[in-house]
Phi, psi and omega in degrees: 000086184281140180254145178276113187283334178266071190282139178227128180288126178266320181233130176233124178257131182234114174050048183275122172245141176230134177239138166252102187063234180271354185267125179274126183260329178227142183237109166051058183274121176235118177202165177237140175242125186270149181295141177056037172228164173256123176251126179257141174246121183238167178148166182296165177302141175076018185267356176107359185292318178290324176301315179296317180305317183287347174289333188286336175240018176058034177290337178292344179302334185280354179261114187306319188274004184272128177236136184234135172233163186102190182229145165234122180256137168243121185052040175083000182253126181285112185284352177261008174297153177297145174085005179290135178279105186292329178297316178295321179301316183285345170292324185279334186237098181279161181220140177236129188265177185296310179262133176306132183227062177298150174291153177284062181223180178291163177304314181301312184291332175301318182280323186286341186304307183297307178303325178294312183296321184270002177065035184279326182261134180276334183205178185298322182297317179296322179295316178303318181293318179298316181298313181296313183295320180295317180292325177294316180298329180271011177056040182237344187308311185297333182277337187236359190299336179265005183222037185296337181269359178277157183294140177297332181289349179275355180280164175292166182303315181294321178292321178299320181292323176292328175297319179294326176292318177299320179296320180295322184272354183294336180260015172059057179286172175257334183235139174238123177262133180233117182260095182049059189291348183247003189294338180261009189249156177281170186300326182289315178295323179298316180299322179294318179296320180296318176299318181297315179303316181298321182284335183280340188293341177291337181254338187225160169264126188240133174239124183237128171267128181217144173277342186268112179294326179298321178295316178303317181295325183283319193259341192254158173265328178228149181227137174247134179254120179256144174209126179049044174082002180244146172276109185282320184197144174219134184195184173304142182303315180303317183292317180302319185275334183256328188207062184292157180280332190255134182298327179297319178298313179303314182295321180293315184293326180273003173083019179284337172208168177112000000 
């Protein structure tokens, strides 16, 4: 578990509260996510980790009853300031969901969709290069290069999830959010995604929500433990798993609750 010694905070959350109607889902979340590292968020179901993840690209905005207070800064800029262009924000912050969700289009068009919408490619040749590079970065190119015109939905579950990762990186984001990206996959496909996460962190800042503590221990440099909407503890992954400061973290990791 190599640590980046010249750490620079990419995302800083300050006093973030989230409400769904009258129910408070997150309480006063303060944390830092460092650039070019993998940060894992762990905790029992319903503890707020996915809610927090969706705060980073303002996906909660689409829920009418959701209200958010506090600040989240990316590179020092508060993304909750009035007038922020959410489309531009989501170009910068890609997302991969729990269930692979390729578009009902060809493998090629799944990747080309984002660059086309955002006007990233000037011509077909540039688009071809983006598609190839994204699939290579997602470790999928060799498996699909002869079938780019076939539907993305025809791939295996693990391949579909790597296609979704390729789609997320096709618009060249700086941050990739992953919400339990392996929960629908078998152990072999999971191992491939974990290898991929490890190789992507040199180019991207990655935040992963996972139910699997073993996965958090394998892929991340820092881990945050959430419980009942509160961030109980956040530290180096090794420290969280071997010598946490908080008894609650210790109890969760050793399986006493959760």
